DSSP file (Angstrom, degrees, kcal/mol; ACC not computed):
  #  RESIDUE AA STRUCTURE BP1 BP2  ACC     N-H-->O    O-->H-N    N-H-->O    O-->H-N    TCO  KAPPA ALPHA  PHI   PSI    X-CA   Y-CA   Z-CA
    1    1 A G              0   0    0      0, 0.0     7,-2.9     0, 0.0     2,-0.4   0.000 360.0 360.0 360.0-178.3   66.0   50.6   71.3
    2    2 A W  E     +A    7   0A   0      5,-0.2     2,-0.3     7,-0.1     5,-0.2  -0.688 360.0 149.5 -87.6 134.9   62.8   48.8   70.4
    3    3 A A  E >   +A    6   0A   0      3,-2.4     3,-1.1    -2,-0.4     0, 0.0  -0.887  65.5   6.1-162.0 139.5   59.5   50.7   70.0
    4    4 A F  T 3  S-     0   0    0     -2,-0.3     3,-0.1     1,-0.3    -2,-0.0   0.847 127.3 -60.4  56.6  40.1   56.5   50.2   67.8
    5    5 A K  T 3  S+     0   0    0      1,-0.2     2,-0.3     0, 0.0    -1,-0.3   0.755 119.0  97.8  62.1  29.9   57.8   46.8   66.6
    6    6 A K  E <  S-A    3   0A   0     -3,-1.1    -3,-2.4    -5,-0.0     2,-0.5  -0.995  73.1-123.3-145.6 148.4   60.9   48.5   65.1
    7    7 A F  E     -A    2   0A   0     -2,-0.3     2,-0.4    -5,-0.2    -5,-0.2  -0.787  26.1-163.3 -92.9 130.0   64.5   49.0   66.2
    8    8 A Y        -     0   0    0     -7,-2.9     3,-0.0    -2,-0.5     6,-0.0  -0.927  17.5-145.3-112.9 139.8   65.6   52.7   66.3
    9    9 A N  S    S+     0   0    0     -2,-0.4     2,-0.3     1,-0.1    -1,-0.1   0.618  81.8  15.8 -77.3 -15.4   69.3   53.6   66.5
   10   10 A S  S  > S-     0   0    0     -9,-0.1     4,-1.8     1,-0.1     5,-0.1  -0.980  72.9-114.9-152.8 161.7   68.7   56.6   68.7
   11   11 A E  H  > S+     0   0    0     -2,-0.3     4,-2.7     1,-0.2     5,-0.2   0.871 116.6  55.9 -63.9 -39.4   66.1   58.2   70.9
   12   12 A S  H  > S+     0   0    0      1,-0.2     4,-1.9     2,-0.2    -1,-0.2   0.860 106.5  49.9 -65.2 -33.4   65.8   61.1   68.5
   13   13 A A  H  > S+     0   0    0      2,-0.2     4,-1.5     1,-0.2    -1,-0.2   0.896 111.9  48.3 -69.6 -39.6   65.0   58.7   65.6
   14   14 A R  H  X S+     0   0    0     -4,-1.8     4,-1.1     1,-0.2     3,-0.2   0.938 112.3  48.5 -65.3 -45.1   62.4   57.1   67.8
   15   15 A L  H  < S+     0   0    0     -4,-2.7     3,-0.4     1,-0.2    -2,-0.2   0.874 108.4  54.4 -61.3 -39.1   60.9   60.5   68.7
   16   16 A A  H  < S+     0   0    0     -4,-1.9     4,-0.4     1,-0.2    -1,-0.2   0.854 110.3  47.1 -65.8 -34.2   60.9   61.6   65.1
   17   17 A A  H  X S+     0   0    0     -4,-1.5     4,-1.7    -3,-0.2     3,-0.3   0.673  92.5  83.8 -80.6 -17.8   58.8   58.5   64.1
   18   18 A L  H  X S+     0   0    0     -4,-1.1     4,-2.6    -3,-0.4     5,-0.2   0.872  83.5  53.1 -60.3 -46.4   56.3   58.9   67.0
   19   19 A P  H  > S+     0   0    0      0, 0.0     4,-2.2     0, 0.0    -1,-0.2   0.887 111.0  47.2 -60.1 -37.3   53.8   61.4   65.4
   20   20 A A  H  > S+     0   0    0     -4,-0.4     4,-2.4    -3,-0.3    -2,-0.2   0.887 113.0  49.5 -67.8 -38.3   53.3   59.3   62.3
   21   21 A W  H  X S+     0   0    0     -4,-1.7     4,-2.6     2,-0.2    -1,-0.2   0.909 111.3  48.1 -66.5 -42.8   52.9   56.2   64.4
   22   22 A V  H  X S+     0   0    0     -4,-2.6     4,-2.6     2,-0.2     5,-0.3   0.923 111.7  50.8 -62.6 -45.4   50.3   57.9   66.7
   23   23 A H  H  X S+     0   0    0     -4,-2.2     4,-2.5    -5,-0.2     5,-0.5   0.943 111.6  46.6 -59.5 -47.4   48.4   59.2   63.6
   24   24 A E  H  X>S+     0   0    0     -4,-2.4     5,-2.3     1,-0.2     4,-1.7   0.917 114.1  49.5 -63.4 -42.1   48.3   55.7   62.0
   25   25 A Y  H  <5S+     0   0    0     -4,-2.6    -1,-0.2     1,-0.2    -2,-0.2   0.911 119.8  34.5 -63.0 -42.1   47.1   54.1   65.3
   26   26 A N  H  <5S+     0   0    0     -4,-2.6    14,-2.4    -5,-0.2    15,-0.2   0.732 128.8  31.0 -89.3 -21.6   44.4   56.6   66.0
   27   27 A H  H  <5S+     0   0    0     -4,-2.5    11,-0.2    -5,-0.3    -3,-0.2   0.675 131.6  15.9-109.8 -22.3   43.1   57.3   62.4
   28   28 A H  T  <5S+     0   0    0     -4,-1.7    -3,-0.2    -5,-0.5    -4,-0.1   0.703  92.0  93.9-125.8 -33.0   43.7   54.2   60.4
   29   29 A R  S   <S-     0   0    0     -5,-2.3     2,-0.2     1,-0.1    -1,-0.0  -0.521  71.6-126.4 -75.0 125.4   44.3   51.1   62.4
   30   30 A P        -     0   0    0      0, 0.0     2,-0.5     0, 0.0     8,-0.2  -0.529  19.2-151.6 -70.5 135.7   41.2   49.1   63.1
   31   31 A H  B > > -B   37   0B   0      6,-1.9     5,-1.6    -2,-0.2     3,-1.2  -0.935   7.7-150.7-113.1 122.7   40.6   48.3   66.8
   32   32 A S  G > 5S+     0   0    0     -2,-0.5     3,-1.4     1,-0.3    -1,-0.1   0.817  92.2  65.1 -65.3 -30.8   38.6   45.2   67.6
   33   33 A A  G 3 5S+     0   0    0      1,-0.3    -1,-0.3     2,-0.1     0, 0.0   0.757 108.0  41.5 -63.2 -24.4   37.2   46.6   70.9
   34   34 A I  G X 5S-     0   0    0     -3,-1.2     3,-0.5     3,-0.2    -1,-0.3  -0.149 131.7 -83.3-120.0  39.3   35.2   49.2   68.9
   35   35 A G  T < 5S-     0   0    0     -3,-1.4    -3,-0.2     1,-0.2    -2,-0.1   0.843  81.5 -60.6  70.8  36.3   34.0   47.1   66.0
   36   36 A K  T 3 <S+     0   0    0     -5,-1.6     2,-0.2     1,-0.2    -1,-0.2   0.707 102.9 133.4  63.6  22.5   37.2   47.3   63.8
   37   37 A A  B <   -B   31   0B   0     -6,-0.8    -6,-1.9    -3,-0.5    -3,-0.2  -0.645  63.3-104.9 -97.0 159.7   36.8   51.1   63.6
   38   38 A A    >   -     0   0    0     -2,-0.2     3,-1.7    -8,-0.2     4,-0.3  -0.565  31.1-117.5 -78.1 147.3   39.6   53.6   64.1
   39   39 A P  G >  S+     0   0    0      0, 0.0     3,-2.0     0, 0.0     4,-0.3   0.820 110.8  67.6 -58.2 -30.8   39.5   55.4   67.5
   40   40 A I  G >  S+     0   0    0    -14,-2.4     3,-1.3     1,-0.3   -13,-0.1   0.791  88.7  65.6 -59.9 -26.8   39.1   58.7   65.7
   41   41 A T  G <  S+     0   0    0     -3,-1.7    -1,-0.3     1,-0.2   -14,-0.1   0.681  92.7  63.1 -70.1 -15.3   35.6   57.6   64.6
   42   42 A R  G <  S+     0   0    0     -3,-2.0     2,-0.5    -4,-0.3    -1,-0.2   0.562  81.3  93.5 -86.2  -8.2   34.5   57.6   68.2
   43   43 A L    <   +     0   0    0     -3,-1.3     3,-0.2    -4,-0.3    -3,-0.0  -0.738  43.8 171.1 -83.6 127.8   35.0   61.3   68.7
   44   44 A T  S    S+     0   0    0     -2,-0.5     2,-0.4     1,-0.3    -1,-0.1   0.569  70.5  39.7-111.6 -15.0   31.8   63.2   68.0
   45   45 A N        +     0   0    0      1,-0.1    -1,-0.3     2,-0.0     0, 0.0  -0.858  54.3 172.2-139.2 103.0   32.9   66.7   69.2
   46   46 A L    >   +     0   0    0     -2,-0.4     3,-2.3    -3,-0.2     2,-0.1   0.517  38.3 122.9 -87.6  -8.6   36.4   67.8   68.3
   47   47 A A  T 3  S+     0   0    0      1,-0.3     3,-0.1     3,-0.0    -2,-0.0  -0.377  86.7   7.7 -58.1 123.9   36.0   71.4   69.5
   48   48 A G  T 3  S+     0   0    0      1,-0.3     2,-0.4    -2,-0.1    -1,-0.3   0.401 101.5 121.1  84.3  -1.2   38.7   72.0   72.1
   49   49 A H    <   -     0   0    0     -3,-2.3     2,-0.7     2,-0.0    -1,-0.3  -0.754  51.5-152.6 -92.5 140.1   40.4   68.7   71.5
   50   50 A H              0   0    0     -2,-0.4    -3,-0.0     1,-0.1    -4,-0.0  -0.901 360.0 360.0-111.4 100.6   44.1   68.6   70.5
   51   51 A I              0   0    0     -2,-0.7    -1,-0.1    -5,-0.1    -5,-0.0   0.368 360.0 360.0-122.5 360.0   44.7   65.4   68.5
């Protein structure tokens, strides 16, 4: 099925691609709502967070 603007032949293929997509989304993709910054830049205290 479709996910992340890409077609995957199986659920396992989609699940295998998910961690890289989440990393790109949170660490590299600019978000307009926070001044074109990546969401990771909004975290000021990572202690105890699992990202």
